N, C-alpha and C positions, 0 to 999 in steps of 0.2 A: 692957153687960155685954157684957167681952170674949171675943174669939171665941175657941176653942181652935186647936192649932197643927192637927187635922185636919179644922176649918172651913175654914180659913184656906187649907191644902195635903191635900187631900182625895186623889189620886192616890199612889198608893203602892206601891216595890216594893223588897225586900230581897234584897239580893244576896252570897249566900255562894259565898265563892271557899276551894277547901281546899289549903292547902300541904302539901309533905313534911314542913317539920319549924317550931315553932312560932316559930325563930329570924327563919326566913323571910318568914313569916304576919306579923310584927312589921316586919322592913325593908318591906315593901310599904306596912303600914299607914303607917310615916314617909313613905316615897317618897311617897304619894296624898294623902295629911294634906293636903302642904304648899301645894299649888292650891286656893285658893277658889271658889266657886262663881261664877258672872260674875254670873247672874241672879238679882233677888230675889224670885223666881216660885219659885225650888229651894232646900231645905233638905235637906242630907247630911249622916249623922256614920256616923262609922267603931266597927268595936269589935272586938276576936279574943274569938271564940266557941270553948266546948269541943264536943264532941261530944253531950254530955248537952243542949243549950242549940242543937244540928242539929237537923235533924227529919226525918233517916234513918235512924235505928236507934242502935242502939249501935256507935259505929268509934271505941271507944275510942284506936286509933292515933295521931286525929286530934285529940285533945286539947289547947286554944288554938291550934291549925294550921290552924284559919276563919278567914276576912276575913271581917268582916258588914258591909257595906254598903247604911244605911239611905237611900231616897231618900224624898223628898215633893216634890209639886210642884200649881202650881195647877191644868195642864190634864193631859189626858194627851200632847197633843205638847210641853210643856215635858220631862215627867221622857222621851218616848223621846228628846230630842233630848241631855236632860244624861246621862241611861244608854249613850246610844253613845260619846260623849266620853269617862265613865270607862274603857270596855271598850277602846276605844282607847290612852287611858293604861296602862291596868294592863298589855293587850297590851305594850305596851313595855316595864313594869318586870320582866314576865316574861322576856321575850326578853335583857335587861339579867343577870338572875339565869345564865339559860339560860346564854349566854356567859362570865358573869366571877365563877361559881361553879357550875364543872360539880363539883370533887370533891364538893360537898355532895349536889347532886342526883343526881352519877352510885354514890355511896355510898348512899344515900337508895333506888335505884331495887333495887340490887343487895339488899338486906334486905328486900322486899317481895314478893322470887323465891320 
């Protein structure tokens, strides 16, 4: 009998990263999904989530603006190592957006005031 993904990869974390616009969330997804997981002991999937799928209440301004990353691993250590690497990559993507897409980020911050 074949074992399920949950049995093979019992350790899981879902990371929701909000972005100011759906466009920026989509750019982050495309940039981050290019790099494959190096370990066969870790699985990762990306999706764009709406506020209705987001667990922190009704935030309709975030529709399509949440990058959801679902990590599964065989051990907590493997999960931690993979998530640390992901956070470094996410930080790099955010820095590039901040430096190269200033008009979008500045416009969005003004509209939130």
